[in-house]
N, C-alpha and C positions, 0 to 999 in steps of 0.2 A: 505493499499500501505507500503511493507515495503520498499523500496527504496529509494534512495534519487533522487527528482525531477532537475534537471538539467538545469537551463534556461540560454539560450544566447542573450548578448548583445553587442552592440558597449561598448568603454571605457571611454565616454565624461561623462562629469559631470551630462547633460542631461540624457544621455543614461541610465547612471544608479540610476538617481532619476526614470526613466520610470519603469527600470528594480525591482526597489525595492519594488516601487507599485504596481505593479505584483505578486512580492512576498510575502507582507504583507497581499494584498486584498484573495490570494490563501491559507496562514496562516490563515485570520480569518475566511474562511466558512469552511476550513479542520483542526481543530489545532492540530491536530496528522501528517499530512503529513511535511518531511522534504524537504528544497529545498534549492540550491544552485546555485550562479549566476557564471557564467564560461562570461568573457571577449572575445571576437574575436575583431580583427584586421580587421577594411574592407578596401577597395581599396579608399573609400575618404577619409577615416582617415587621407591614407599616402600619396597621392599625393595632397597637399596643395598649390601649384604655377601653376596650370592649371584652367581655369574658371572652374566650370561645364558643362558651356551651349558646352565647346569646345572638353569633354571626350566623350561627346555622349556614355555616358554606366549607362542605367536606374535602373542598378543594381548595384550602384555603392557604397553605404550602406547598400545594405544588401547581397549581393551573397555569400560573407565568412561563413557566418552568416547561410544563407539558407541550403550553403555546408553539416556545421558541422549538420546540424538539419538533412537532408538525412544523412548520414553517421551513424547517432544514438550518437550522441559525447554529443550531449542537445537532451532533451525530448520539448521545445519550443524556440521561440525566439521572443522577446518583440522587437518591433520596433514602430519610429512614424512614421502614418500611411500615413503622406502626403509625404513620402523617397520612399513609394513601386512604385515599378511596377503594371500599373494594370493585366499584364498576370501575372501569379506565374509560380513557374519551376513545370515540373509534379512532381507529391504525394506530392505538397505541398496545404494547404488550408489555410484560414483566420480561428482561431476558434472560436475569439468574439473580443471584443472591452472593453475597462475599461468607464468610464463615461466620458463625450467630455470635455473638458477642453478651456480656453479664443478659440476665431476663430479667432476674427482679429489681424492684423498686430498690429505696435506699430513703434513710432518711439522717435529714442533718437539722443537729441542731445547735443553739448557740451557744451552748454552755454543756453539749455531747452527754446531753442527760437523753435517755432512750426514749420511746413512743408510748411503755406503759408507767412511765412518772409524770407522764400531760394531765392537764385538765382542764376544766373550761374557760380557767384565768389565762390560758397558755393558746398561745393562735399559730394552728398552723396552716405552709399555703402551697398552695396546690392549684392549676387551674382545672383540674380533671374530673368529672365527674362520678368517675370511674373509681379515681380514690376516695376523691369524698364518701362516697355512697357506700365503702370496706370499711372506711376508719369511722364512720357514724351506725357500721354495723358492730365494731371491734369496740368502740365507747361511745352509747349514743350523748356524751355529756363535750365531746372535743368541738372546740371552736376552730371551725375552721373558715378558712377565708381566702378570696382569688386574689391568686398573682400570674401576671403577665411576664414577656421579654424570657432571651438566651439564657442561658446558664450562668452565667459571668453576671449578670445584672438580678437576676434572681437572689443571688448567695450575697452583694453587695445590699439589694434591697433588706435582706436577713440583716445584715452588719448594721443597716442603720436603722434597724428595733421595726420596721413593719411587720414584721414578726418572729415569731420563736425560734420555729422549724421550717424545713420544705422537705417535701416528697416527691423524688427527682426518679428519672431511671436511671440504673446505677451503670450502664454502657455509659453514656450519654457523661458521667463525672471520669472515670477510669480512663477514656480516651480524652479527656480534657486533661489529666493527670492530677486530678486532683481528690482523689483515693483517701487522700491524709483529714479532707473536710468529712467523714461517711461517720456518721454514729454507728447505724447499725444498716445492715441487711433486711429488708423485712421478708420475711417467708410468703411463699402463695398461699401459705392456709391461714395468713392476714391480710395480707393483698396481694389478691392474683394481679401480674402483669396484664398490660394491653397486649393484644393479637398482633403478634410478631414483635414485640418489643424485643430490642435488642440488635433485628435485623438491618442492616445496609442493600437496598432494591438497586438494579440497575435497570433505568425503564428507556424505549427503545422503539423506533417505530417499525409497524407490523410489516414482516416480508420486506425487512432490510439486508438481505442475502450476503450483502460487505462486513455489518457489524456483529450481527448476530453471532455467527463463527467465534468472535473473536472474543465476546460475550460469556459464550456459554463455556469456552476454555477454562474463565475463572471461576465459574458454576458449581457455590460448595452444595453439593447433591441433599445431602442428611438435610443440612438447612431448610434447602429448597423445598423438602418434602413435609417438615413441620412447617414452613409459614404459607403454604398452599393448602393444608390440609385447615390451618388457622382462619385462613381468609374466609374461605368458603363454610364455616363454621360463622361468621361474621356477615358473611350475605346470606345465608339462610337466617340468620335474626334479621336483618335489615338494618342492623347500626352501624354507624357512620363512628367519625373518631368522639362525638361527645355524648353516650350512651354509655351508662354504668353496667357494660359486657367484659368479661374478661376471660384469658384463656391461656394457659400452661401445658407443652408440652416438652417429652422427653423422647430422647432417641436412645435406642441399645440392640446392639443384634440384629436388625432388620427388623423392631417390632418399635409400634410409638405408645406413648400414653399420653392422653391428653384429660385436663381439666379444665372445666368450663364454669362460668359467674352470670347470674345477672341478676342485680341487683335493685332494689327499689333506689330514689334519690337520700330517702331519710336512711336507708341501711336497716328497716325491720324487716322487710321482708328482700330473702334470697332465695335463688332455686341454681343448686351447684348439681352437678353431674363428673363421669367421668371416663372413659374408656380405650379399651385398649385393643390393638388391631394391628397389624403388615404395613408397614410402608405404602406398599402398593394400595392400601383398601383403605389409608386414611384419609383421605380426601371424602370419598362417599362415607365414610363412620361418622366423620367429624357433622357433614349434612344433617346422617339420621339422629347423631346426637340432638342437635340446634333444632328437629322439631320437635324431639322427645321431650327436649325444657321448653319449646312453646307450649305446649300440651300441659304442663306439670306448673303452668304458671306464671313464666317469664311472657309469653305474650300479653298479658295484663296488666306488669306492671310494663312492657315498653309502653304500651297502648299509654297509661296513664302519665309517662312522663312526654308524650308526643302531645298528649293531650294539653298539658302547660307550656306548651312552645310557643 
């Protein structure tokens, strides 16, 4: 390939880490290929004074980058997969994923106190309804406040006294070299992660025979099976990024174990399920589990949340 491959990304420090990691893996697999990173601002980067759940745009962190991909301004787009809507624009597909990072959420507190010591007097900040619902299920007395901004700006807000603690994705904290700030890792039994959390994906144009084989060479198959099953589960639930739906899968010896959760916003009602299957059948079984959970009460929960929008 004689031309330079253009890699589209958001401009946050974490997004750039992800884009550089894709660039590094591509150059390792294909030393002769030239690449260039193109930074694109998204709606989610511009609107920082409104709660994510209030904006209601599923393509909040992806739409402008996807438009550049469709226009041919870039050749591939790098995203945090948990930010991706389950339905992609026409003519775009996921080309692959990197090996998954830390899946769990982490708790960062100003004075290094663990979550178990927090009361209604302490403010815990998150922009995620999923985290909020599970925290309130864990302890209904907790005081949850909304927060926006990138990883570093949220940490700065906590340092400035806006809140006493933050809950964030562990993978992002690790990738930015901020592990020393983590008070504790939250196990899935307490706060189940978002669908596809910890996974970096590469979006490409459908039918791009030049780019697809290049991306396929760095696609991490165990992660691919996981996230495809998790996204199928979420799509069946018809849940975008801003509903309290969570999923956690583990792969071992060609098999997958998946746990899932749907909760009411106040955490009082929670529907959980678990399934074990082979990798080949994981997506099909994830869809079956979603339907089972909808019948078991998840549909009523989601309908009540949508009714409040």
